[in-house]
C-alpha positions as semicolon CSV with decimal commas, in nm:
position;residue;x (nm);y (nm);z (nm)
1;X;0,975;-2,414;-1,556
2;X;1,117;-2,239;-1,250
3;X;1,320;-1,921;-1,298
4;X;1,673;-2,030;-1,213
5;X;1,786;-1,673;-1,138
6;X;1,620;-1,694;-0,795
7;X;1,692;-1,964;-0,540
8;X;1,572;-2,309;-0,646
9;X;1,331;-2,327;-0,351
10;X;1,178;-1,988;-0,430
11;X;1,148;-2,075;-0,798
12;X;0,964;-2,398;-0,712
13;X;0,733;-2,211;-0,470
14;X;0,653;-1,948;-0,734
15;X;0,570;-2,213;-0,995
16;X;0,346;-2,405;-0,754
17;X;0,149;-2,085;-0,687
18;X;0,113;-2,031;-1,064
19;X;-0,003;-2,391;-1,115
20;X;-0,265;-2,369;-0,840
21;X;-0,393;-2,035;-0,969
22;X;-0,423;-2,173;-1,320
23;X;-0,586;-2,503;-1,224
24;X;-0,789;-2,420;-0,910
25;X;-0,857;-2,050;-0,951
26;X;-0,644;-1,929;-0,662
27;X;-0,306;-2,014;-0,525
28;X;-0,192;-2,060;-0,168
29;X;-0,120;-1,739;0,022
30;X;0,227;-1,867;0,111
31;X;0,450;-2,152;-0,004
32;X;0,772;-2,254;0,165
33;X;0,998;-2,499;-0,019
34;X;1,286;-2,682;0,144
35;X;1,532;-2,889;-0,056
36;X;1,747;-3,152;0,115
37;X;1,958;-3,354;-0,129
38;X;1,698;-3,528;-0,349
39;X;1,398;-3,446;-0,126
40;X;1,176;-3,143;-0,195
41;X;0,917;-3,042;0,064
42;X;0,660;-2,772;-0,012
43;X;0,437;-2,641;0,265
44;X;0,140;-2,437;0,146
45;X;-0,078;-2,211;0,358
46;X;-0,433;-2,091;0,302
47;X;-0,508;-2,312;0,003
48;X;-0,885;-2,351;0,025
49;X;-1,118;-2,187;-0,222
50;X;-1,432;-2,016;-0,090
51;X;-1,646;-2,313;-0,193
52;X;-1,410;-2,553;-0,015
53;X;-1,430;-2,341;0,300
54;X;-1,809;-2,359;0,279
55;X;-1,797;-2,737;0,231
56;X;-1,582;-2,765;0,545
57;X;-1,833;-2,550;0,737
58;X;-2,120;-2,786;0,645
59;X;-1,917;-3,092;0,737
60;X;-1,828;-3,218;0,389
61;X;-1,462;-3,273;0,475
62;X;-1,441;-3,603;0,288
63;X;-1,568;-3,444;-0,032
64;X;-1,308;-3,166;-0,021
65;X;-1,028;-3,413;0,058
66;X;-1,137;-3,641;-0,226
67;X;-1,140;-3,355;-0,477
68;X;-0,795;-3,238;-0,363
69;X;-0,653;-3,593;-0,380
70;X;-0,787;-3,625;-0,733
71;X;-0,637;-3,288;-0,825
72;X;-0,298;-3,394;-0,690
73;X;-0,316;-3,712;-0,897
74;X;-0,412;-3,511;-1,205
75;X;-0,147;-3,242;-1,145
76;X;0,125;-3,484;-1,034
77;X;0,319;-3,474;-1,360
78;X;0,306;-3,093;-1,364
79;X;0,432;-3,077;-1,005
80;X;0,716;-3,317;-1,088
81;X;0,804;-3,108;-1,392
82;X;0,825;-2,796;-1,175
83;X;1,078;-2,964;-0,947
């Protein structure tokens, strides 16, 4: 769970980085979280793994997007729990 001693947005960002590192092998280089009432928006930068970058270079965009969509479905409950 997020560390409530920091701002809620920062705590959510930190936990998202931890989740991505644990599940994908690396986290985003930067996460910005904005909270507006009951809406939480997280913007992540530099999220691709080296193999994903290679897949993009060879034109396999659909494959990378499919894997990421499946990951988001799989990790959805963990992401909700973080928030």
